[in-house]
mmJSON file of the N, C-alpha and C atoms, coordinates in Angstrom:
{"data_MODEL":{"atom_site":{
"group_PDB":["ATOM","ATOM","ATOM","ATOM","ATOM","ATOM","ATOM","ATOM","ATOM","ATOM","ATOM","ATOM","ATOM","ATOM","ATOM","ATOM","ATOM","ATOM","ATOM","ATOM","ATOM","ATOM","ATOM","ATOM","ATOM","ATOM","ATOM","ATOM","ATOM","ATOM","ATOM","ATOM","ATOM","ATOM","ATOM","ATOM","ATOM","ATOM","ATOM","ATOM","ATOM","ATOM","ATOM","ATOM","ATOM","ATOM","ATOM","ATOM","ATOM","ATOM","ATOM","ATOM","ATOM","ATOM","ATOM","ATOM","ATOM","ATOM","ATOM","ATOM","ATOM","ATOM","ATOM","ATOM","ATOM","ATOM","ATOM","ATOM","ATOM","ATOM","ATOM","ATOM","ATOM","ATOM","ATOM","ATOM","ATOM","ATOM","ATOM","ATOM","ATOM","ATOM","ATOM","ATOM","ATOM","ATOM","ATOM","ATOM","ATOM","ATOM","ATOM","ATOM","ATOM","ATOM","ATOM","ATOM","ATOM","ATOM","ATOM","ATOM","ATOM","ATOM","ATOM","ATOM","ATOM","ATOM","ATOM","ATOM","ATOM","ATOM","ATOM","ATOM","ATOM","ATOM","ATOM","ATOM","ATOM","ATOM","ATOM","ATOM","ATOM","ATOM","ATOM","ATOM","ATOM","ATOM","ATOM","ATOM","ATOM","ATOM","ATOM","ATOM","ATOM","ATOM","ATOM","ATOM","ATOM","ATOM","ATOM","ATOM","ATOM","ATOM","ATOM","ATOM","ATOM","ATOM","ATOM","ATOM","ATOM","ATOM","ATOM","ATOM","ATOM","ATOM","ATOM","ATOM","ATOM","ATOM","ATOM","ATOM","ATOM","ATOM","ATOM","ATOM","ATOM","ATOM","ATOM","ATOM","ATOM","ATOM","ATOM","ATOM","ATOM","ATOM","ATOM","ATOM","ATOM","ATOM","ATOM","ATOM","ATOM","ATOM","ATOM","ATOM","ATOM","ATOM","ATOM","ATOM","ATOM","ATOM","ATOM","ATOM"],
"id":[1,2,3,4,5,6,7,8,9,10,11,12,13,14,15,16,17,18,19,20,21,22,23,24,25,26,27,28,29,30,31,32,33,34,35,36,37,38,39,40,41,42,43,44,45,46,47,48,49,50,51,52,53,54,55,56,57,58,59,60,61,62,63,64,65,66,67,68,69,70,71,72,73,74,75,76,77,78,79,80,81,82,83,84,85,86,87,88,89,90,91,92,93,94,95,96,97,98,99,100,101,102,103,104,105,106,107,108,109,110,111,112,113,114,115,116,117,118,119,120,121,122,123,124,125,126,127,128,129,130,131,132,133,134,135,136,137,138,139,140,141,142,143,144,145,146,147,148,149,150,151,152,153,154,155,156,157,158,159,160,161,162,163,164,165,166,167,168,169,170,171,172,173,174,175,176,177,178,179,180,181,182,183,184,185,186,187,188,189,190,191,192],
"type_symbol":["N","C","C","N","C","C","N","C","C","N","C","C","N","C","C","N","C","C","N","C","C","N","C","C","N","C","C","N","C","C","N","C","C","N","C","C","N","C","C","N","C","C","N","C","C","N","C","C","N","C","C","N","C","C","N","C","C","N","C","C","N","C","C","N","C","C","N","C","C","N","C","C","N","C","C","N","C","C","N","C","C","N","C","C","N","C","C","N","C","C","N","C","C","N","C","C","N","C","C","N","C","C","N","C","C","N","C","C","N","C","C","N","C","C","N","C","C","N","C","C","N","C","C","N","C","C","N","C","C","N","C","C","N","C","C","N","C","C","N","C","C","N","C","C","N","C","C","N","C","C","N","C","C","N","C","C","N","C","C","N","C","C","N","C","C","N","C","C","N","C","C","N","C","C","N","C","C","N","C","C","N","C","C","N","C","C","N","C","C","N","C","C"],
"label_atom_id":["N","CA","C","N","CA","C","N","CA","C","N","CA","C","N","CA","C","N","CA","C","N","CA","C","N","CA","C","N","CA","C","N","CA","C","N","CA","C","N","CA","C","N","CA","C","N","CA","C","N","CA","C","N","CA","C","N","CA","C","N","CA","C","N","CA","C","N","CA","C","N","CA","C","N","CA","C","N","CA","C","N","CA","C","N","CA","C","N","CA","C","N","CA","C","N","CA","C","N","CA","C","N","CA","C","N","CA","C","N","CA","C","N","CA","C","N","CA","C","N","CA","C","N","CA","C","N","CA","C","N","CA","C","N","CA","C","N","CA","C","N","CA","C","N","CA","C","N","CA","C","N","CA","C","N","CA","C","N","CA","C","N","CA","C","N","CA","C","N","CA","C","N","CA","C","N","CA","C","N","CA","C","N","CA","C","N","CA","C","N","CA","C","N","CA","C","N","CA","C","N","CA","C","N","CA","C","N","CA","C","N","CA","C","N","CA","C","N","CA","C","N","CA","C"],
"label_alt_id":[null,null,null,null,null,null,null,null,null,null,null,null,null,null,null,null,null,null,null,null,null,null,null,null,null,null,null,null,null,null,null,null,null,null,null,null,null,null,null,null,null,null,null,null,null,null,null,null,null,null,null,null,null,null,null,null,null,null,null,null,null,null,null,null,null,null,null,null,null,null,null,null,null,null,null,null,null,null,null,null,null,null,null,null,null,null,null,null,null,null,null,null,null,null,null,null,null,null,null,null,null,null,null,null,null,null,null,null,null,null,null,null,null,null,null,null,null,null,null,null,null,null,null,null,null,null,null,null,null,null,null,null,null,null,null,null,null,null,null,null,null,null,null,null,null,null,null,null,null,null,null,null,null,null,null,null,null,null,null,null,null,null,null,null,null,null,null,null,null,null,null,null,null,null,null,null,null,null,null,null,null,null,null,null,null,null,null,null,null,null,null,null],
"label_comp_id":["UNK","UNK","UNK","UNK","UNK","UNK","UNK","UNK","UNK","UNK","UNK","UNK","UNK","UNK","UNK","UNK","UNK","UNK","UNK","UNK","UNK","UNK","UNK","UNK","UNK","UNK","UNK","UNK","UNK","UNK","UNK","UNK","UNK","UNK","UNK","UNK","UNK","UNK","UNK","UNK","UNK","UNK","UNK","UNK","UNK","UNK","UNK","UNK","UNK","UNK","UNK","UNK","UNK","UNK","UNK","UNK","UNK","UNK","UNK","UNK","UNK","UNK","UNK","UNK","UNK","UNK","UNK","UNK","UNK","UNK","UNK","UNK","UNK","UNK","UNK","UNK","UNK","UNK","UNK","UNK","UNK","UNK","UNK","UNK","UNK","UNK","UNK","UNK","UNK","UNK","UNK","UNK","UNK","UNK","UNK","UNK","UNK","UNK","UNK","UNK","UNK","UNK","UNK","UNK","UNK","UNK","UNK","UNK","UNK","UNK","UNK","UNK","UNK","UNK","UNK","UNK","UNK","UNK","UNK","UNK","UNK","UNK","UNK","UNK","UNK","UNK","UNK","UNK","UNK","UNK","UNK","UNK","UNK","UNK","UNK","UNK","UNK","UNK","UNK","UNK","UNK","UNK","UNK","UNK","UNK","UNK","UNK","UNK","UNK","UNK","UNK","UNK","UNK","UNK","UNK","UNK","UNK","UNK","UNK","UNK","UNK","UNK","UNK","UNK","UNK","UNK","UNK","UNK","UNK","UNK","UNK","UNK","UNK","UNK","UNK","UNK","UNK","UNK","UNK","UNK","UNK","UNK","UNK","UNK","UNK","UNK","UNK","UNK","UNK","UNK","UNK","UNK"],
"label_asym_id":["A","A","A","A","A","A","A","A","A","A","A","A","A","A","A","A","A","A","A","A","A","A","A","A","A","A","A","A","A","A","A","A","A","A","A","A","A","A","A","A","A","A","A","A","A","A","A","A","A","A","A","A","A","A","A","A","A","A","A","A","A","A","A","A","A","A","A","A","A","A","A","A","A","A","A","A","A","A","A","A","A","A","A","A","A","A","A","A","A","A","A","A","A","A","A","A","A","A","A","A","A","A","A","A","A","A","A","A","A","A","A","A","A","A","A","A","A","A","A","A","A","A","A","A","A","A","A","A","A","A","A","A","A","A","A","A","A","A","A","A","A","A","A","A","A","A","A","A","A","A","A","A","A","A","A","A","A","A","A","A","A","A","A","A","A","A","A","A","A","A","A","A","A","A","A","A","A","A","A","A","A","A","A","A","A","A","A","A","A","A","A","A"],
"label_entity_id":["1","1","1","1","1","1","1","1","1","1","1","1","1","1","1","1","1","1","1","1","1","1","1","1","1","1","1","1","1","1","1","1","1","1","1","1","1","1","1","1","1","1","1","1","1","1","1","1","1","1","1","1","1","1","1","1","1","1","1","1","1","1","1","1","1","1","1","1","1","1","1","1","1","1","1","1","1","1","1","1","1","1","1","1","1","1","1","1","1","1","1","1","1","1","1","1","1","1","1","1","1","1","1","1","1","1","1","1","1","1","1","1","1","1","1","1","1","1","1","1","1","1","1","1","1","1","1","1","1","1","1","1","1","1","1","1","1","1","1","1","1","1","1","1","1","1","1","1","1","1","1","1","1","1","1","1","1","1","1","1","1","1","1","1","1","1","1","1","1","1","1","1","1","1","1","1","1","1","1","1","1","1","1","1","1","1","1","1","1","1","1","1"],
"label_seq_id":[1,1,1,2,2,2,3,3,3,4,4,4,5,5,5,6,6,6,7,7,7,8,8,8,9,9,9,10,10,10,11,11,11,12,12,12,13,13,13,14,14,14,15,15,15,16,16,16,17,17,17,18,18,18,19,19,19,20,20,20,21,21,21,22,22,22,23,23,23,24,24,24,25,25,25,26,26,26,27,27,27,28,28,28,29,29,29,30,30,30,31,31,31,32,32,32,33,33,33,34,34,34,35,35,35,36,36,36,37,37,37,38,38,38,39,39,39,40,40,40,41,41,41,42,42,42,43,43,43,44,44,44,45,45,45,46,46,46,47,47,47,48,48,48,49,49,49,50,50,50,51,51,51,52,52,52,53,53,53,54,54,54,55,55,55,56,56,56,57,57,57,58,58,58,59,59,59,60,60,60,61,61,61,62,62,62,63,63,63,64,64,64],
"pdbx_PDB_ins_code":[null,null,null,null,null,null,null,null,null,null,null,null,null,null,null,null,null,null,null,null,null,null,null,null,null,null,null,null,null,null,null,null,null,null,null,null,null,null,null,null,null,null,null,null,null,null,null,null,null,null,null,null,null,null,null,null,null,null,null,null,null,null,null,null,null,null,null,null,null,null,null,null,null,null,null,null,null,null,null,null,null,null,null,null,null,null,null,null,null,null,null,null,null,null,null,null,null,null,null,null,null,null,null,null,null,null,null,null,null,null,null,null,null,null,null,null,null,null,null,null,null,null,null,null,null,null,null,null,null,null,null,null,null,null,null,null,null,null,null,null,null,null,null,null,null,null,null,null,null,null,null,null,null,null,null,null,null,null,null,null,null,null,null,null,null,null,null,null,null,null,null,null,null,null,null,null,null,null,null,null,null,null,null,null,null,null,null,null,null,null,null,null],
"Cartn_x":[-34.564,-33.955,-33.804,-34.038,-33.974,-32.528,-32.365,-31.024,-30.702,-29.762,-29.366,-27.954,-27.84,-26.523,-25.965,-24.707,-24.06,-23.753,-24.016,-23.706,-22.201,-21.748,-20.327,-19.925,-18.784,-18.292,-17.857,-18.116,-17.695,-16.177,-15.683,-14.248,-13.878,-13.171,-12.798,-11.348,-10.761,-9.365,-9.129,-9.97,-9.797,-9.936,-10.931,-11.125,-9.92,-9.381,-8.217,-6.997,-6.794,-5.661,-5.81,-7.036,-7.264,-6.953,-7.421,-7.153,-5.658,-4.971,-3.521,-2.85,-3.275,-2.719,-3.011,-4.234,-4.595,-3.755,-3.606,-2.811,-1.342,-0.79,0.596,0.776,-0.208,-0.11,-0.068,-0.966,-0.95,0.26,0.72,1.922,3.135,3.262,4.365,4.291,3.096,2.951,3.312,2.915,3.251,4.757,5.382,6.838,7.541,7.058,7.658,7.524,6.357,6.134,6.982,7.169,7.891,9.411,9.876,11.309,11.959,11.177,11.742,11.608,12.183,12.014,12.865,14.027,14.914,14.281,13.646,12.995,11.862,11.18,10.116,10.728,11.811,12.483,13.031,13.589,14.098,12.967,11.859,10.7,10.18,10.097,9.62,10.559,11.847,12.818,12.729,12.53,12.398,11.146,10.047,8.8,8.948,9.581,9.802,10.669,11.711,12.591,11.833,11.018,10.242,9.253,8.596,7.645,8.371,9.543,10.32,10.751,11.22,11.63,10.451,9.309,8.106,7.696,7.75,7.42,8.386,9.666,10.657,10.434,10.096,9.868,8.618,7.615,6.397,6.589,7.496,7.729,8.666,9.47,10.434,9.67,10.133,9.479,9.682,8.715,8.781,9.926,10.839,12.058,11.891,10.681,10.489,10.431],
"Cartn_y":[22.887,21.622,21.57,20.428,20.322,20.315,20.826,20.915,19.604,18.842,17.57,17.719,17.593,17.649,16.239,16.105,14.806,14.541,13.326,12.948,12.788,12.913,12.751,11.301,11.107,9.752,9.079,7.778,7.083,6.999,7.008,6.933,5.471,4.856,3.456,3.273,4.283,4.212,3.109,3.023,2.013,0.613,0.417,-0.89,-1.267,-0.307,-0.584,-0.94,-0.246,-0.55,-1.908,-2.269,-3.589,-4.672,-4.498,-5.501,-5.563,-4.443,-4.449,-5.299,-5.131,-5.93,-7.414,-7.75,-9.154,-9.743,-9.018,-9.511,-9.668,-8.719,-8.846,-10.067,-10.307,-11.444,-12.763,-12.957,-14.251,-14.377,-13.269,-13.342,-13.694,-13.053,-13.372,-14.815,-15.29,-16.68,-17.655,-17.35,-18.216,-18.22,-17.047,-16.978,-17.769,-17.632,-18.328,-19.833,-20.288,-21.728,-22.278,-21.494,-21.977,-21.858,-20.745,-20.464,-20.226,-20.069,-19.813,-18.363,-18.052,-16.724,-15.644,-15.983,-14.97,-14.221,-14.874,-14.108,-13.206,-13.631,-12.797,-11.531,-11.681,-10.522,-9.595,-10.156,-9.334,-8.597,-9.278,-8.624,-7.501,-7.737,-6.71,-5.499,-5.755,-4.648,-3.864,-4.566,-3.904,-3.033,-3.553,-2.781,-1.572,-1.755,-0.648,0.432,0.022,0.978,1.749,1.049,1.71,2.714,2.365,3.281,4.508,4.3,5.42,6.363,5.8,6.646,7.398,6.75,7.41,8.565,8.357,9.415,10.581,10.288,11.364,12.131,11.419,12.087,12.98,12.526,13.337,14.531,14.4,15.491,16.544,16.184,17.129,18.19,19.435,20.486,20.245,20.696,20.515,21.365,20.734,21.425,22.023,22.064,22.639,24.123],
"Cartn_z":[-16.152,-15.789,-14.268,-13.708,-12.248,-11.771,-10.589,-9.992,-9.269,-9.776,-9.146,-8.609,-7.334,-6.693,-6.615,-6.91,-6.78,-5.314,-4.905,-3.527,-3.375,-2.176,-1.894,-2.126,-2.745,-3.023,-1.723,-1.607,-0.381,-0.29,0.934,1.177,1.46,0.53,0.647,1.105,1.701,2.111,3.136,4.136,5.186,4.592,3.737,3.114,2.25,1.53,0.689,1.538,2.65,3.527,4.196,4.567,5.155,4.136,2.906,1.876,1.539,1.603,1.406,2.471,3.715,4.803,4.637,4.237,4.007,2.887,1.797,0.673,1.044,1.784,2.223,3.126,3.984,4.897,4.135,3.155,2.461,1.544,0.983,0.147,1.004,2.172,3.067,3.559,3.872,4.298,3.184,1.962,0.832,0.582,0.661,0.505,1.6,2.81,3.939,3.776,3.357,3.176,2.039,0.991,-0.18,-0.032,0.557,0.524,1.882,2.935,4.253,4.66,5.804,6.399,5.722,5.225,4.642,3.467,2.496,1.423,1.914,2.967,3.535,4.137,4.856,5.434,4.352,3.304,2.203,1.493,1.288,0.658,1.546,2.847,3.773,3.789,3.787,3.761,2.45,1.351,0.053,0.008,0.499,0.53,1.447,2.601,3.532,2.89,2.188,1.524,0.439,-0.323,-1.38,-0.798,0.292,0.924,1.47,2.061,2.593,1.475,0.371,-0.767,-1.354,-1.429,-1.937,-1.03,0.273,1.225,1.11,0.949,0.798,-0.503,-1.567,-2.844,-2.789,-2.066,-1.951,-1.035,-0.051,0.89,0.321,-0.663,-1.248,-2.037,-1.959,-2.737,-4.231,-4.984,-6.441,-6.994,-7.719,-8.176,-9.58,-10.11,-11.454,-11.439],
"occupancy":[1.0,1.0,1.0,1.0,1.0,1.0,1.0,1.0,1.0,1.0,1.0,1.0,1.0,1.0,1.0,1.0,1.0,1.0,1.0,1.0,1.0,1.0,1.0,1.0,1.0,1.0,1.0,1.0,1.0,1.0,1.0,1.0,1.0,1.0,1.0,1.0,1.0,1.0,1.0,1.0,1.0,1.0,1.0,1.0,1.0,1.0,1.0,1.0,1.0,1.0,1.0,1.0,1.0,1.0,1.0,1.0,1.0,1.0,1.0,1.0,1.0,1.0,1.0,1.0,1.0,1.0,1.0,1.0,1.0,1.0,1.0,1.0,1.0,1.0,1.0,1.0,1.0,1.0,1.0,1.0,1.0,1.0,1.0,1.0,1.0,1.0,1.0,1.0,1.0,1.0,1.0,1.0,1.0,1.0,1.0,1.0,1.0,1.0,1.0,1.0,1.0,1.0,1.0,1.0,1.0,1.0,1.0,1.0,1.0,1.0,1.0,1.0,1.0,1.0,1.0,1.0,1.0,1.0,1.0,1.0,1.0,1.0,1.0,1.0,1.0,1.0,1.0,1.0,1.0,1.0,1.0,1.0,1.0,1.0,1.0,1.0,1.0,1.0,1.0,1.0,1.0,1.0,1.0,1.0,1.0,1.0,1.0,1.0,1.0,1.0,1.0,1.0,1.0,1.0,1.0,1.0,1.0,1.0,1.0,1.0,1.0,1.0,1.0,1.0,1.0,1.0,1.0,1.0,1.0,1.0,1.0,1.0,1.0,1.0,1.0,1.0,1.0,1.0,1.0,1.0,1.0,1.0,1.0,1.0,1.0,1.0,1.0,1.0,1.0,1.0,1.0,1.0],
"B_iso_or_equiv":[0.0,0.0,0.0,0.0,0.0,0.0,0.0,0.0,0.0,0.0,0.0,0.0,0.0,0.0,0.0,0.0,0.0,0.0,0.0,0.0,0.0,0.0,0.0,0.0,0.0,0.0,0.0,0.0,0.0,0.0,0.0,0.0,0.0,0.0,0.0,0.0,0.0,0.0,0.0,0.0,0.0,0.0,0.0,0.0,0.0,0.0,0.0,0.0,0.0,0.0,0.0,0.0,0.0,0.0,0.0,0.0,0.0,0.0,0.0,0.0,0.0,0.0,0.0,0.0,0.0,0.0,0.0,0.0,0.0,0.0,0.0,0.0,0.0,0.0,0.0,0.0,0.0,0.0,0.0,0.0,0.0,0.0,0.0,0.0,0.0,0.0,0.0,0.0,0.0,0.0,0.0,0.0,0.0,0.0,0.0,0.0,0.0,0.0,0.0,0.0,0.0,0.0,0.0,0.0,0.0,0.0,0.0,0.0,0.0,0.0,0.0,0.0,0.0,0.0,0.0,0.0,0.0,0.0,0.0,0.0,0.0,0.0,0.0,0.0,0.0,0.0,0.0,0.0,0.0,0.0,0.0,0.0,0.0,0.0,0.0,0.0,0.0,0.0,0.0,0.0,0.0,0.0,0.0,0.0,0.0,0.0,0.0,0.0,0.0,0.0,0.0,0.0,0.0,0.0,0.0,0.0,0.0,0.0,0.0,0.0,0.0,0.0,0.0,0.0,0.0,0.0,0.0,0.0,0.0,0.0,0.0,0.0,0.0,0.0,0.0,0.0,0.0,0.0,0.0,0.0,0.0,0.0,0.0,0.0,0.0,0.0,0.0,0.0,0.0,0.0,0.0,0.0],
"pdbx_formal_charge":[null,null,null,null,null,null,null,null,null,null,null,null,null,null,null,null,null,null,null,null,null,null,null,null,null,null,null,null,null,null,null,null,null,null,null,null,null,null,null,null,null,null,null,null,null,null,null,null,null,null,null,null,null,null,null,null,null,null,null,null,null,null,null,null,null,null,null,null,null,null,null,null,null,null,null,null,null,null,null,null,null,null,null,null,null,null,null,null,null,null,null,null,null,null,null,null,null,null,null,null,null,null,null,null,null,null,null,null,null,null,null,null,null,null,null,null,null,null,null,null,null,null,null,null,null,null,null,null,null,null,null,null,null,null,null,null,null,null,null,null,null,null,null,null,null,null,null,null,null,null,null,null,null,null,null,null,null,null,null,null,null,null,null,null,null,null,null,null,null,null,null,null,null,null,null,null,null,null,null,null,null,null,null,null,null,null,null,null,null,null,null,null],
"auth_seq_id":[1,1,1,2,2,2,3,3,3,4,4,4,5,5,5,6,6,6,7,7,7,8,8,8,9,9,9,10,10,10,11,11,11,12,12,12,13,13,13,14,14,14,15,15,15,16,16,16,17,17,17,18,18,18,19,19,19,20,20,20,21,21,21,22,22,22,23,23,23,24,24,24,25,25,25,26,26,26,27,27,27,28,28,28,29,29,29,30,30,30,31,31,31,32,32,32,33,33,33,34,34,34,35,35,35,36,36,36,37,37,37,38,38,38,39,39,39,40,40,40,41,41,41,42,42,42,43,43,43,44,44,44,45,45,45,46,46,46,47,47,47,48,48,48,49,49,49,50,50,50,51,51,51,52,52,52,53,53,53,54,54,54,55,55,55,56,56,56,57,57,57,58,58,58,59,59,59,60,60,60,61,61,61,62,62,62,63,63,63,64,64,64],
"auth_comp_id":["UNK","UNK","UNK","UNK","UNK","UNK","UNK","UNK","UNK","UNK","UNK","UNK","UNK","UNK","UNK","UNK","UNK","UNK","UNK","UNK","UNK","UNK","UNK","UNK","UNK","UNK","UNK","UNK","UNK","UNK","UNK","UNK","UNK","UNK","UNK","UNK","UNK","UNK","UNK","UNK","UNK","UNK","UNK","UNK","UNK","UNK","UNK","UNK","UNK","UNK","UNK","UNK","UNK","UNK","UNK","UNK","UNK","UNK","UNK","UNK","UNK","UNK","UNK","UNK","UNK","UNK","UNK","UNK","UNK","UNK","UNK","UNK","UNK","UNK","UNK","UNK","UNK","UNK","UNK","UNK","UNK","UNK","UNK","UNK","UNK","UNK","UNK","UNK","UNK","UNK","UNK","UNK","UNK","UNK","UNK","UNK","UNK","UNK","UNK","UNK","UNK","UNK","UNK","UNK","UNK","UNK","UNK","UNK","UNK","UNK","UNK","UNK","UNK","UNK","UNK","UNK","UNK","UNK","UNK","UNK","UNK","UNK","UNK","UNK","UNK","UNK","UNK","UNK","UNK","UNK","UNK","UNK","UNK","UNK","UNK","UNK","UNK","UNK","UNK","UNK","UNK","UNK","UNK","UNK","UNK","UNK","UNK","UNK","UNK","UNK","UNK","UNK","UNK","UNK","UNK","UNK","UNK","UNK","UNK","UNK","UNK","UNK","UNK","UNK","UNK","UNK","UNK","UNK","UNK","UNK","UNK","UNK","UNK","UNK","UNK","UNK","UNK","UNK","UNK","UNK","UNK","UNK","UNK","UNK","UNK","UNK","UNK","UNK","UNK","UNK","UNK","UNK"],
"auth_asym_id":["A","A","A","A","A","A","A","A","A","A","A","A","A","A","A","A","A","A","A","A","A","A","A","A","A","A","A","A","A","A","A","A","A","A","A","A","A","A","A","A","A","A","A","A","A","A","A","A","A","A","A","A","A","A","A","A","A","A","A","A","A","A","A","A","A","A","A","A","A","A","A","A","A","A","A","A","A","A","A","A","A","A","A","A","A","A","A","A","A","A","A","A","A","A","A","A","A","A","A","A","A","A","A","A","A","A","A","A","A","A","A","A","A","A","A","A","A","A","A","A","A","A","A","A","A","A","A","A","A","A","A","A","A","A","A","A","A","A","A","A","A","A","A","A","A","A","A","A","A","A","A","A","A","A","A","A","A","A","A","A","A","A","A","A","A","A","A","A","A","A","A","A","A","A","A","A","A","A","A","A","A","A","A","A","A","A","A","A","A","A","A","A"],
"auth_atom_id":["N","CA","C","N","CA","C","N","CA","C","N","CA","C","N","CA","C","N","CA","C","N","CA","C","N","CA","C","N","CA","C","N","CA","C","N","CA","C","N","CA","C","N","CA","C","N","CA","C","N","CA","C","N","CA","C","N","CA","C","N","CA","C","N","CA","C","N","CA","C","N","CA","C","N","CA","C","N","CA","C","N","CA","C","N","CA","C","N","CA","C","N","CA","C","N","CA","C","N","CA","C","N","CA","C","N","CA","C","N","CA","C","N","CA","C","N","CA","C","N","CA","C","N","CA","C","N","CA","C","N","CA","C","N","CA","C","N","CA","C","N","CA","C","N","CA","C","N","CA","C","N","CA","C","N","CA","C","N","CA","C","N","CA","C","N","CA","C","N","CA","C","N","CA","C","N","CA","C","N","CA","C","N","CA","C","N","CA","C","N","CA","C","N","CA","C","N","CA","C","N","CA","C","N","CA","C","N","CA","C","N","CA","C","N","CA","C","N","CA","C","N","CA","C"],
"pdbx_PDB_model_num":[1,1,1,1,1,1,1,1,1,1,1,1,1,1,1,1,1,1,1,1,1,1,1,1,1,1,1,1,1,1,1,1,1,1,1,1,1,1,1,1,1,1,1,1,1,1,1,1,1,1,1,1,1,1,1,1,1,1,1,1,1,1,1,1,1,1,1,1,1,1,1,1,1,1,1,1,1,1,1,1,1,1,1,1,1,1,1,1,1,1,1,1,1,1,1,1,1,1,1,1,1,1,1,1,1,1,1,1,1,1,1,1,1,1,1,1,1,1,1,1,1,1,1,1,1,1,1,1,1,1,1,1,1,1,1,1,1,1,1,1,1,1,1,1,1,1,1,1,1,1,1,1,1,1,1,1,1,1,1,1,1,1,1,1,1,1,1,1,1,1,1,1,1,1,1,1,1,1,1,1,1,1,1,1,1,1,1,1,1,1,1,1]
}}}
């Protein structure tokens, strides 16, 4: 049987982060247009808090 090596998978991290930014921008703009600036600020603070907690949970040593 012939030896077939699998090629390295493409890294789509940058594309995913760009699309995340685009999606956040239109969601924030839609919230701002519909409800004003305060809900946008609250959503941004909530997302920031969630990211911070996720980073802390990933940095904590495994307690098992």
